[in-house]
N, C-alpha and C positions, 0 to 999 in steps of 0.2 A: 382149516381155518384156524385157524385160529391159533385157536385156540388154541394151546395152548398150549402152559403152561404151561401152560399151561402149564404154565404151567410149571414151573420152574421152581418152585418151592424154596425158594429163595432164601432166605435169610442165611446169613453167614454162620450163625450159631444155632444149632438145633440138635435134638436127639430123636431117635426113632423108638417109640414104645413097642414092646414085644406083644404079639398076639398069642393068647393061650392056645397050645396044641396046634399051632400053625393055622389057626382060624383066619379066614379072610372074608371081608365084606364085599369083595369085588363082584361085579356083575359080569356076564359072559362078554367076550370080545367078539364083535360082529365081523362077518365076512365082507368082502368088497367085490362086487361083480365087475368084471372088465368091461370096457366100452363095447357097445353093440353097433351094428350098422345104422347109420342115421343119427347117432348121438354125436355131440360135439365135445371134444376133449381139450382141456386146458392144462398146461404144466406150470406149476408155481415157479416164479423167478425169485430165488433167494436173495439176490443182490438188491432187488427193488422192494422186497417185502420188509415189514417192520414188526418187531415184537418188543413190548415194554411191560415190565412187571414191577410194581412198587409195593414195598412193605414198610410199615411205620412202627416206631416205638409207642408203647402205651403204658399207662399206670401213673401213679403219683410222681414218679421220678422220670417220666418220659422225656423231659427237657434235657436229661443227661445222655440220651441215646441219639441215634442218627437214623433217618430214613435211608433206604437203599433203593436203587433203580437197577434192574437187571434187564438185559436185552441182547440184541445181536441180529445179524442176517442169517438166521438159523432155520427158517421154515422152508420145506420142500414138499412136493407131492402133486396130486392129481385132482382135478375137478371135472366131473362129467355132467353135461346138460343135454336134455332132449326137448326142452320147451315145456315140460310138465314137472311140477314140483315133486310129485311122488317118485320120479325117476332121477332127480338131481341127487348126486352123491359126491362125497369128498373123502379122500384118503390122504392125510397129511402127517408129516413128522417134523419134529424139532430136534436138531442136533444139539444135544445137551453140552457137548464139549465146546461148542461155538458160543455159548452164553457168556457174557462178560458183565461186570458190575461197575456202576457209578462213573461212567464216562461223563466228563464235565458238561457236554452238550445235552445229555439226557437229563442230568440233574437240573440244568438251567431251564429246560422245557417244563419241568415239574415245579419250578419255583423254589428249588432247594439251593443251599449254598454249594458252590462248585469246587471249593477247595477242601479236600479231605486228605488226611495223611496217607501217603503211598503204602506204607506198611499195613495200615488198617484195610485198605482196599485189597491188597494182595491176600491178606488173611481171610477176608470175606469171600474172595473168589475161590481160594483153595478149599475152604469149608463147604461152600456151595456145591462144588464138584465132587467133594469127598464122600466117603462111605456113609456118613451119618445123614446126608441130605440127598443129593441127586444120585450119588453112587455111579458116576459116569463110567467107571471102569467096567461095571457089570450091567449097567443099563444105559447105553450110549444114546438111545433115542427116546423121546416122548412122542407117543402116537395118538392121532385123533382120527376117528371115523364117524361119519354121519349115519344116523338111523332114519331121519325124516326131515323134510323141509316144508314148512307151512307158512301161509300168509302171502302178502303181495310180493311180486318179484323184486321190488325196489327195497323192501325191508322185511325179508323173511325171518322166521324163527327156525333156527337149525337145532335139532336135537342130535346130540353127538355123545360119544363115549371117549374118554381120555384114559390112556394107559401110561402110568408113571411108576417106575420102580416095581412093576408087576401088579400094582393096584389099579383097578379100573373103576371109574366113576362116570355117571351119566349127567349131562348138563343140557340146558336150553339156552342158546345164545342168539339174541337179535342181531342181524348183520345188515348194514347198509351196503347195497350192491350197485356198482356202476359197470355197464357193459358196452363195449364198442365192437366193431366188426372182428377185431383180432385180440382184444384184451378184456380181462375180467378183473375188477378190483372189489374186494370185500373188506369192510372195516367194521370194527365193533369193540366192545369192552365187556368184561364180566368180572365179578368178584368170586373168588374161590377161597376155601379154607385149607390151610396147610394140614390140619388134623384129618381132613377127609382122605388124605393120601398117606396117612401114617406118620406124619411129621409132627413132632412136639416142639412148638416154638420156644426159643430160649427165654428163660426167666431167671431173675436174680433178685437179691434183697427181699426175699419173701414175696415176690411177685410185684414189688413196687416199681421195678423196671423190667419190662418184658417186650418181646416182639409180638405185634398183633398177629393173631391167627389168620386174619383176613388179609388177602392180597388182591390188589387191583391189577388186572391184565388188560392191556390195550394191544390191538393188532391191526395191521393193514397188509392184506395179502394180495399180491399182484400176480396174475397168471396169464400166460400168453397161449394163443391157439396152437395146438400141437402141430408139428411140421407136416404130418400126414393128413391134416384136415384141409 
C-alpha cells in the first residue's frame, strides 16, 4: 500500500547525515507468509495505481523556493485476504527508478504553477535518484510490508514497515477500501519525515530557505484478483 514512499524522499537537494559507528535506528524487517488455501490473493496493477509525494519550501525566504510533486506508476505487489483482519497482509514495493518529478498535471492537481524550468526539473530528478537521496543504483526498490490491520473493513488502520535505503520505519496508515468481486482499491494519505529515513533536507541562507522535513504522501492502489483465484 501504500505506502509508500513512501516514500520517496524526495526533494531534489538533500544530504545524508552519517550515523556514528554504523549505528542504525531501524526496526526488524517482517516476513511475509505466502497465500494459504481459502485465502484470496490480489495482484497490484501498477498502471492503474497512483502515488503522489509533495514537499514544500519553508522559512522566511520560502517564497523564493518551489514546491515539488513526485510520483509515477511505480507500485507493485500482493494483497492477501481471508475475511479476517488479523490475516489480511500486504507485500508491496515501489520502483524507485520509475519515480518522476513535477509533471504539469500533477502540479495542477496540487494547485501549483505548472510552468517550471526544464533544467530545474531535470536537476531535481537526477538529485532525487542519486546517491545522496534515493540512491537508486544501490537501492532500486522501496518496500512495504504490513504487520496488522485493525478497524472496520471500509476504513482500516494498517500498521506497516517501510524499508528505504536500508532504513526501516514503522507507520500506521488509515486506508479507505473499496472491494468488488474481482478488484480491490485502497486509498489514503500519510505525512512522513525525511529525517526519519536518514535524509537531511536542503537548507541555505542560514536556514532562511529550506525544504520542509515533512512530506505529504497520497496513494491509490488498485489490485485485481489473481488469475488462479
